[in-house]
Kinemage of the C-alpha trace (Angstrom):
@kinemage 1
@onewidth
@group {chain A} dominant
@subgroup {mainchain}
@vectorlist {calphas} color= white
{ca met a 1} P 110.493 107.972 94.904
{ca ala a 2} L 111.542 111.140 96.961
{ca tyr a 3} L 109.720 112.133 99.904
{ca lys a 4} L 108.237 115.387 100.569
{ca ile a 5} L 109.320 117.341 103.893
{ca ala a 6} L 106.479 118.686 106.073
{ca glu a 7} L 107.308 120.679 109.288
{ca thr a 8} L 104.962 121.355 112.032
{ca glu a 9} L 104.068 124.855 113.432
{ca thr a 10} L 105.331 123.791 116.785
{ca phe a 11} L 108.758 122.896 115.197
{ca gln a 12} L 108.840 126.148 112.847
{ca lys a 13} L 108.362 128.144 116.177
{ca lys a 14} L 111.022 126.185 117.902
{ca ile a 15} L 113.518 126.164 115.269
{ca gln a 16} L 113.248 130.038 115.074
{ca asn a 17} L 114.731 130.092 118.726
{ca ser a 18} L 118.720 131.031 118.825
{ca lys a 19} L 119.345 127.842 120.787
{ca tyr a 20} L 118.164 126.118 117.284
{ca ser a 21} L 119.527 128.805 114.813
{ca his a 22} L 122.649 127.200 113.861
{ca leu a 23} L 120.840 123.914 113.090
{ca arg a 24} L 118.668 125.520 110.348
{ca lys a 25} L 121.303 125.044 107.459
{ca lys a 26} L 122.385 121.776 108.206
{ca leu a 27} L 118.944 120.605 108.012
{ca ile a 28} L 117.974 122.278 104.857
{ca asp a 29} L 121.606 121.274 103.313
{ca tyr a 30} L 122.190 117.515 104.649
{ca val a 31} L 119.531 116.105 106.637
{ca tyr a 32} L 116.543 117.031 104.599
{ca pro a 33} L 118.071 115.277 101.382
{ca leu a 34} L 118.739 112.566 103.378
{ca leu a 35} L 115.415 111.937 104.573
{ca arg a 36} L 113.938 112.704 101.228
{ca glu a 37} L 115.756 109.683 99.846
{ca asn a 38} L 115.413 107.159 102.686
{ca pro a 39} L 113.293 108.223 105.778
{ca phe a 40} L 113.714 104.630 107.447
{ca phe a 41} L 117.408 103.705 107.370
{ca gly a 42} L 120.885 105.762 107.868
{ca pro a 43} L 123.712 106.166 110.507
{ca gln a 44} L 121.607 108.630 112.364
{ca ile a 45} L 118.503 107.133 112.150
{ca lys a 46} L 116.533 105.029 114.749
{ca lys a 47} L 112.869 104.081 115.325
{ca leu a 48} L 111.769 104.493 118.854
{ca lys a 49} L 110.070 102.045 120.689
{ca gly a 50} L 107.239 101.399 122.864
{ca thr a 51} L 104.452 103.849 122.880
{ca tyr a 52} L 106.336 105.972 120.312
{ca lys a 53} L 107.087 103.134 117.680
{ca glu a 54} L 105.527 105.320 115.002
{ca ile a 55} L 108.316 107.909 115.536
{ca tyr a 56} L 112.149 107.861 114.136
{ca arg a 57} L 114.743 109.941 115.738
{ca tyr a 58} L 117.564 111.544 113.637
{ca arg a 59} L 120.584 112.430 115.723
{ca ile a 60} L 122.318 115.866 114.721
{ca gly a 61} L 125.288 115.995 117.423
{ca asp a 62} L 123.556 116.831 121.157
{ca phe a 63} L 120.179 117.227 119.234
{ca arg a 64} L 117.724 114.957 118.400
{ca leu a 65} L 115.051 115.477 115.499
{ca phe a 66} L 111.637 113.547 115.675
{ca tyr a 67} L 109.448 112.517 112.659
{ca thr a 68} L 106.990 110.599 111.402
{ca val a 69} L 106.477 108.982 107.647
{ca ser a 70} L 103.452 108.656 106.021
{ca glu a 71} L 104.125 106.241 103.311
{ca glu a 72} L 100.527 106.604 101.867
{ca leu a 73} L 101.314 110.386 101.158
{ca val a 74} L 105.337 110.059 100.754
{ca ile a 75} L 105.958 112.814 103.270
{ca val a 76} L 108.009 112.982 106.282
{ca phe a 77} L 106.520 115.360 108.796
{ca ile a 78} L 109.236 116.876 111.040
{ca ile a 79} L 107.406 116.837 114.772
{ca asp a 80} L 110.242 118.330 117.106
{ca ile a 81} L 114.108 118.951 117.772
{ca glu a 82} L 115.207 118.520 121.170
{ca leu a 83} L 118.748 118.554 123.084
{ca arg a 84} L 119.302 115.018 123.542
{ca lys a 85} L 119.439 115.529 127.490
{ca asp a 86} L 116.125 116.972 127.379
{ca ser a 87} L 114.613 114.846 124.721
{ca tyr a 88} L 113.982 111.439 126.499
{ca arg a 89} L 112.437 112.805 129.419
């Protein structure tokens, strides 16, 4: 069962920024296909803890992609992308 990918408006606006432009192709060609197959497990995937326990993060070099998964709807909701140094503050 393949999951669908849904991007929030916040994420779509942010990814248009030149700071993230080089990541767009990597997301579409590599990251999204992996998330469609299994958004819960992988070498770059971790589930966050504490108040953010429903959110997963995918490591892309110095960047972190944050998403949630709806098993009922079979959708991965892409929430945000941020530089590692700024993402956990």
